[in-house]
Backbone as CSV, one residue per row, in Angstrom:
resi,resn,N_x,N_y,N_z,CA_x,CA_y,CA_z,C_x,C_y,C_z
1,MET,106.077,119.061,123.901,104.743,118.997,123.340,103.759,119.813,124.168
2,GLN,104.191,120.339,125.276,103.295,121.076,126.146,102.745,122.287,125.405
3,GLY,101.435,122.507,125.514,100.798,123.635,124.879,100.430,123.415,123.428
4,VAL,100.790,122.305,122.850,100.473,122.013,121.464,99.028,121.539,121.371
5,THR,98.235,122.204,120.528,96.840,121.786,120.397,96.629,120.911,119.174
6,THR,97.470,121.048,118.167,97.339,120.245,116.966,98.353,119.116,117.006
7,ARG,97.846,117.898,116.856,98.707,116.716,116.870,98.527,115.968,115.559
8,ARG,99.631,115.566,114.971,99.617,114.783,113.735,99.983,113.351,114.123
9,ILE,98.988,112.471,114.088,99.150,111.122,114.628,99.161,110.099,113.494
10,LEU,100.241,109.339,113.422,100.369,108.265,112.451,100.106,106.950,113.153
11,GLY,99.067,106.238,112.736,98.764,104.925,113.269,99.327,103.852,112.353
12,ILE,99.835,102.776,112.958,100.421,101.680,112.169,99.861,100.353,112.658
13,ASP,99.381,99.553,111.711,98.941,98.186,111.981,99.948,97.273,111.285
14,PRO,100.977,96.803,112.019,102.071,96.079,111.379,101.693,94.666,110.949
15,GLY,102.298,94.235,109.868,102.140,92.877,109.369,103.221,92.598,108.353
16,LEU,103.641,91.356,108.236,104.681,91.025,107.259,104.158,91.053,105.829
17,ARG,102.907,90.664,105.643,102.325,90.685,104.290,101.727,92.045,103.965
18,VAL,100.973,92.610,104.922,100.344,93.919,104.728,100.503,94.730,106.007
19,THR,101.113,95.889,105.887,101.222,96.833,106.993,100.336,98.015,106.658
20,GLY,99.341,98.248,107.505,98.450,99.382,107.285,98.991,100.619,107.973
21,PHE,98.739,101.771,107.367,99.107,103.034,107.998,97.963,104.029,107.792
22,GLY,97.818,104.927,108.724,96.788,105.944,108.624,97.166,107.150,109.450
23,MET,96.987,108.317,108.874,97.377,109.546,109.560,96.184,110.460,109.718
24,ILE,96.064,111.000,110.932,95.016,111.968,111.217,95.629,113.186,111.897
25,VAL,94.875,114.260,111.897,95.231,115.439,112.677,94.162,115.585,113.747
26,ALA,94.610,115.699,114.983,93.697,115.947,116.106,93.906,117.398,116.518
27,ASP,92.851,118.192,116.375,92.945,119.618,116.655,91.769,120.043,117.524
28,ARG,92.049,120.314,118.777,91.038,120.767,119.744,89.809,119.867,119.767
29,GLY,90.044,118.560,119.843,88.941,117.611,119.937,88.334,117.180,118.609
30,ARG,88.765,117.765,117.520,88.260,117.378,116.197,89.304,116.534,115.483
31,LEU,88.825,115.527,114.748,89.718,114.640,114.009,89.588,114.916,112.519
32,HIS,90.724,114.998,111.837,90.749,115.248,110.394,91.612,114.185,109.718
33,TYR,91.071,113.586,108.690,91.779,112.564,107.924,92.865,113.218,107.081
34,VAL,94.051,112.599,107.034,95.149,113.074,106.189,95.423,112.064,105.074
35,THR,95.754,110.839,105.446,96.062,109.824,104.447,95.997,108.444,105.094
36,SER,95.906,107.431,104.263,95.990,106.050,104.744,96.343,105.158,103.571
37,GLY,96.779,103.957,103.888,97.121,103.012,102.838,97.743,101.765,103.409
38,CYS,98.307,100.980,102.518,98.910,99.708,102.904,100.253,99.530,102.213
39,ILE,101.172,98.957,102.953,102.451,98.538,102.391,102.312,97.043,102.159
40,ARG,102.323,96.638,100.911,102.117,95.226,100.567,103.469,94.556,100.373
41,ASN,103.583,93.377,100.971,104.833,92.642,101.033,104.536,91.164,100.804
42,THR,104.282,90.768,99.584,103.806,89.405,99.366,104.897,88.397,99.026
43,SER,106.100,88.873,98.754,107.152,87.909,98.424,108.493,88.396,98.946
44,GLY,109.465,87.503,98.921,110.806,87.852,99.364,111.118,87.281,100.730
45,GLU,112.383,87.244,101.015,112.862,86.747,102.302,112.547,87.769,103.396
46,LEU,112.565,87.306,104.631,112.210,88.141,105.776,113.001,89.452,105.828
47,PRO,114.324,89.451,105.683,115.052,90.726,105.754,114.580,91.742,104.706
48,LEU,114.255,91.259,103.503,113.764,92.175,102.467,112.395,92.739,102.815
49,ARG,111.538,91.911,103.400,110.202,92.381,103.823,110.332,93.447,104.915
50,LEU,111.209,93.198,105.869,111.413,94.159,106.947,111.986,95.468,106.399
51,ALA,112.906,95.366,105.444,113.477,96.563,104.821,112.400,97.366,104.098
52,THR,111.467,96.679,103.449,110.377,97.362,102.749,109.505,98.127,103.741
53,ILE,109.160,97.496,104.866,108.346,98.165,105.889,109.077,99.401,106.413
54,LEU,110.339,99.246,106.758,111.141,100.347,107.285,111.241,101.489,106.278
55,ARG,111.578,101.164,105.035,111.747,102.178,103.988,110.435,102.898,103.677
56,ASP,109.358,102.132,103.473,108.095,102.744,103.071,107.452,103.561,104.185
57,LEU,107.541,103.085,105.432,107.026,103.900,106.537,107.880,105.152,106.720
58,GLY,109.172,105.021,106.486,110.042,106.199,106.524,109.603,107.237,105.508
59,SER,109.203,106.782,104.325,108.715,107.702,103.284,107.414,108.374,103.701
60,VAL,106.515,107.616,104.334,105.250,108.188,104.822,105.542,109.265,105.870
61,ILE,106.477,108.981,106.765,106.850,109.935,107.814,107.421,111.210,107.206
62,VAL,108.317,111.080,106.234,108.912,112.251,105.587,107.845,113.068,104.842
63,ALA,106.924,112.390,104.198,105.903,113.084,103.400,104.848,113.796,104.244
64,HIS,104.516,113.248,105.428,103.358,113.773,106.164,103.673,114.355,107.544
65,HIS,104.897,114.299,107.995,105.362,114.954,109.215,104.513,114.688,110.463
66,PRO,104.362,113.427,110.865,103.621,113.172,112.108,104.392,113.695,113.319
67,THR,103.665,113.957,114.397,104.304,114.350,115.658,104.339,113.184,116.634
68,GLU,103.495,112.159,116.374,103.419,110.983,117.245,103.110,109.771,116.382
69,VAL,103.587,108.617,116.799,103.326,107.373,116.077,102.711,106.369,117.048
70,VAL,101.648,105.718,116.599,100.949,104.724,117.408,101.041,103.387,116.693
71,VAL,101.471,102.362,117.421,101.625,101.028,116.851,100.793,100.045,117.655
72,GLU,100.074,99.170,116.956,99.289,98.152,117.651,100.217,97.116,118.271
73,LYS,99.951,96.771,119.528,100.747,95.760,120.235,100.421,94.371,119.708
74,VAL,101.407,93.503,119.787,101.233,92.113,119.377,100.554,91.353,120.498
75,PHE,99.634,90.484,120.131,99.061,89.574,121.106,99.595,88.190,120.787
76,VAL,99.652,87.344,121.775,100.143,85.989,121.556,98.989,85.156,121.009
77,ASN,99.209,84.554,119.847,98.158,83.715,119.279,98.573,82.241,119.341
78,ALA,97.793,81.408,118.725,98.010,79.957,118.809,99.344,79.523,118.220
79,ASN,99.851,80.264,117.250,101.090,79.895,116.584,102.225,80.818,117.048
80,PRO,103.121,80.340,117.902,104.208,81.185,118.397,105.108,81.711,117.278
81,GLN,105.291,80.928,116.226,106.139,81.366,115.111,105.530,82.599,114.435
82,SER,104.212,82.600,114.256,103.529,83.760,113.659,103.669,84.988,114.543
83,THR,103.584,84.787,115.843,103.729,85.891,116.790,105.128,86.491,116.701
84,LEU,106.136,85.641,116.614,107.511,86.129,116.487,107.718,86.898,115.189
85,MET,107.149,86.398,114.105,107.283,87.067,112.804,106.595,88.433,112.841
86,LEU,105.407,88.493,113.433,104.691,89.754,113.551,105.482,90.733,114.418
87,GLY,106.123,90.219,115.450,106.960,91.057,116.305,108.092,91.714,115.536
88,GLN,108.623,91.001,114.558,109.687,91.579,113.737,109.152,92.689,112.836
89,ALA,107.939,92.522,112.329,107.311,93.578,111.526,107.066,94.807,112.398
90,ARG,106.621,94.587,113.628,106.438,95.690,114.575,107.758,96.405,114.820
91,GLY,108.827,95.622,114.961,110.138,96.206,115.194,110.566,97.118,114.054
92,ALA,110.298,96.699,112.829,110.631,97.535,111.669,109.809,98.821,111.684
93,ALA,108.520,98.711,112.030,107.648,99.888,112.086,108.107,100.850,113.183
94,ILE,108.408,100.312,114.346,108.876,101.145,115.455,110.215,101.791,115.102
95,SER,111.076,101.047,114.422,112.380,101.586,114.015,112.226,102.782,113.085
96,ALA,111.260,102.731,112.174,111.022,103.860,111.265,110.686,105.112,112.062
97,ALA,109.865,104.965,113.098,109.491,106.113,113.930,110.666,106.603,114.769
98,VAL,111.402,105.664,115.352,112.530,106.022,116.213,113.620,106.717,115.392
99,LEU,113.879,106.241,114.178,114.875,106.887,113.311,114.488,108.326,112.982
100,ALA,113.174,108.601,112.952,112.687,109.953,112.695,112.547,110.752,113.998
101,GLU,113.007,110.158,115.110,112.982,110.792,116.432,111.570,111.168,116.870
102,LEU,110.620,110.257,116.601,109.228,110.469,116.995,108.874,109.599,118.197
103,PRO,108.001,110.094,119.069,107.555,109.247,120.180,106.669,108.121,119.662
104,VAL,106.809,106.948,120.260,106.030,105.775,119.860,105.140,105.370,121.032
105,ILE,103.858,105.213,120.756,102.880,104.810,121.755,102.267,103.506,121.270
106,GLU,101.969,102.598,122.204,101.429,101.298,121.820,100.102,101.043,122.529
107,TYR,99.162,100.452,121.784,97.873,100.041,122.331,97.576,98.630,121.861
108,THR,96.854,97.882,122.672,96.422,96.552,122.251,95.222,96.694,121.323
109,ALA,94.934,95.649,120.566,93.755,95.656,119.686,92.481,95.855,120.503
110,LEU,92.441,95.276,121.686,91.283,95.424,122.567,91.078,96.888,122.962
111,GLN,92.151,97.589,123.312,92.059,99.002,123.673,91.595,99.844,122.489
112,VAL,92.120,99.536,121.317,91.764,100.291,120.111,90.283,100.103,119.796
113,LYS,89.822,98.868,119.789,88.415,98.590,119.487,87.494,99.212,120.524
114,GLN,87.898,99.164,121.783,87.103,99.765,122.861,86.952,101.269,122.622
115,ALA,88.043,101.930,122.254,88.020,103.378,122.055,87.225,103.789,120.818
116,VAL,87.293,102.989,119.770,86.676,103.380,118.493,85.249,102.870,118.354
117,VAL,84.997,101.623,118.751,83.678,101.011,118.548,82.849,101.007,119.837
118,GLY,83.521,100.893,120.970,82.799,100.859,122.229,82.873,99.525,122.929
119,HIS,83.375,98.510,122.227,83.621,97.219,122.877,84.799,96.529,122.207
120,GLY,85.588,95.851,123.039,86.853,95.272,122.603,86.774,94.064,121.707
121,LYS,85.591,93.486,121.549,85.434,92.298,120.700,84.772,92.635,119.367
122,ALA,84.867,93.886,118.939,84.216,94.323,117.699,84.804,93.605,116.481
123,ALA,83.969,93.377,115.496,84.393,92.760,114.237,85.128,93.793,113.384
124,LYS,85.943,93.303,112.465,86.701,94.190,111.567,85.775,95.162,110.829
125,GLU,84.620,94.663,110.387,83.671,95.497,109.645,83.140,96.646,110.513
126,GLN,82.955,96.378,111.805,82.496,97.431,112.714,83.567,98.508,112.876
127,VAL,84.814,98.094,112.972,85.920,99.049,113.086,85.984,99.898,111.814
128,GLN,85.899,99.252,110.664,85.942,99.981,109.393,84.832,101.028,109.324
129,GLU,83.620,100.637,109.683,82.482,101.565,109.598,82.620,102.722,110.583
130,MET,83.073,102.449,111.797,83.237,103.532,112.775,84.357,104.488,112.367
131,VAL,85.427,103.961,111.796,86.507,104.822,111.300,85.954,105.707,110.191
132,ARG,85.174,105.126,109.288,84.564,105.909,108.200,83.709,107.036,108.768
133,ARG,82.890,106.716,109.758,81.990,107.720,110.351,82.757,108.790,111.120
134,LEU,83.707,108.369,111.955,84.440,109.330,112.780,85.279,110.293,111.948
135,LEU,85.795,109.814,110.832,86.638,110.668,109.980,85.884,111.223,108.777
136,VAL,84.592,110.941,108.687,83.719,111.402,107.603,84.335,111.070,106.238
137,LEU,84.634,109.803,106.043,85.224,109.326,104.795,84.112,108.954,103.825
138,PRO,84.331,109.094,102.533,83.303,108.743,101.549,83.074,107.236,101.421
139,ALA,84.077,106.445,101.804,83.958,104.981,101.698,84.726,104.348,102.856
140,VAL,84.448,103.070,103.078,85.147,102.351,104.144,86.583,102.071,103.695
141,PRO,87.566,102.345,104.554,88.948,102.004,104.187,89.165,100.495,104.260
142,SER,90.241,100.013,103.658,90.585,98.592,103.740,90.773,98.219,105.207
143,THR,90.699,96.943,105.519,90.780,96.525,106.928,92.102,96.949,107.577
144,ASP,93.209,96.815,106.873,94.509,97.165,107.456,94.648,98.673,107.650
145,ALA,94.206,99.461,106.682,94.246,100.919,106.821,93.284,101.368,107.916
146,ALA,92.110,100.734,108.000,91.133,101.077,109.043,91.698,100.776,110.431
147,ASP,92.385,99.654,110.580,92.997,99.320,111.874,94.060,100.357,112.255
148,ALA,94.840,100.804,111.286,95.860,101.815,111.556,95.212,103.152,111.930
149,LEU,94.175,103.545,111.190,93.458,104.779,111.527,92.805,104.669,112.900
150,ALA,92.288,103.479,113.223,91.672,103.261,114.533,92.703,103.437,115.645
151,CYS,93.931,102.986,115.422,95.004,103.190,116.408,95.224,104.681,116.640
152,ALA,95.270,105.451,115.562,95.472,106.895,115.676,94.294,107.556,116.401
153,ILE,93.077,107.136,116.084,91.878,107.681,116.738,91.895,107.348,118.227
154,CYS,92.242,106.117,118.549,92.333,105.682,119.943,93.282,106.597,120.712
155,HIS,94.425,106.880,120.139,95.399,107.733,120.809,94.901,109.176,120.908
156,ALA,94.253,109.648,119.863,93.720,111.015,119.894,92.699,111.152,121.014
157,HIS,91.840,110.167,121.183,90.841,110.198,122.253,91.485,110.044,123.612
158,GLY,92.440,109.141,123.726,93.102,108.887,125.004,94.106,109.952,125.374
159,GLY,94.549,110.725,124.415,95.574,111.735,124.654,95.101,112.915,125.475
160,GLU,93.812,112.987,125.751,93.311,114.096,126.549,93.491,113.831,128.036
161,GLY,93.520,112.549,128.440,93.619,112.208,129.864,95.008,111.744,130.223
162,LEU,95.143,110.436,130.476,96.444,109.881,130.863,97.485,110.078,129.775
163,GLY,97.061,110.031,128.507,98.007,110.223,127.407,98.680,111.585,127.467
164,ALA,97.938,112.621,127.855,98.513,113.956,127.966,99.546,113.997,129.091
165,LEU,99.259,113.324,130.190,100.227,113.267,131.287,101.513,112.589,130.840
166,LEU,101.365,111.496,130.087,102.543,110.763,129.622,103.362,111.614,128.654
167,ARG,102.699,112.367,127.776,103.415,113.219,126.827,104.178,114.318,127.546
168,ASN,103.690,114.734,128.706,104.338,115.804,129.453,105.372,115.298,130.441
169,GLY,105.786,114.043,130.275,106.874,113.502,131.075,106.461,112.876,132.395
170,ARG,105.179,112.767,132.644,104.709,112.143,133.881,104.678,110.641,133.719
171,ARG,104.826,109.918,134.823,104.690,108.469,134.798,103.403,108.105,135.495
172,VAL,102.733,107.091,134.983,101.483,106.625,135.566,101.641,105.151,135.895
173,ARG,101.325,104.796,137.136,101.378,103.393,137.528,100.103,103.067,138.294
174,ARG,99.389,102.056,137.792,98.156,101.603,138.413,97.173,102.738,138.648
175,GLY,97.058,103.614,137.655,96.076,104.688,137.733,96.517,105.895,138.536
176,ARG,97.727,105.868,139.114,98.203,107.007,139.910,99.292,107.735,139.149
177,VAL,99.241,109.058,139.202,100.278,109.876,138.574,101.451,109.963,139.521
178,LEU,102.642,109.636,139.001,103.858,109.671,139.832,104.669,110.911,139.540
């Protein structure tokens, strides 16, 4: 990836019921919207839901040729069972990227909100509005698509500093380049 100025970043906000995806192009500090949407999974057993996420994200990857994939990290919530289920949806999303031999980068929701809105406790509506403004969209995207686009924006912004070092094979530990 060294010397590449144009990056095609696919952001994914995984979920068993709704998985959001959003793709942007980052070119010399400018962000350009490509596509976004949701994979809806409202019925069926868990294996079928996971297969739908894997298959549909695979189709998005084939159609839009990302160079990097960003997935939101799972946080532990009050219900451990929900956390485990969400982890499986993340696994399906990550598998789609890995099968396409794409690098996968992960950020927490706090990191994404900090990068896009300016503070980690931002409301969903604030994220939607900032994504609309940053990508000059005619309307606010759905919450799941906005979260996925926000992941991609977060990586595009972070990819200039430590993210660029990581892409070039460097390791970073506690703020030091190894």
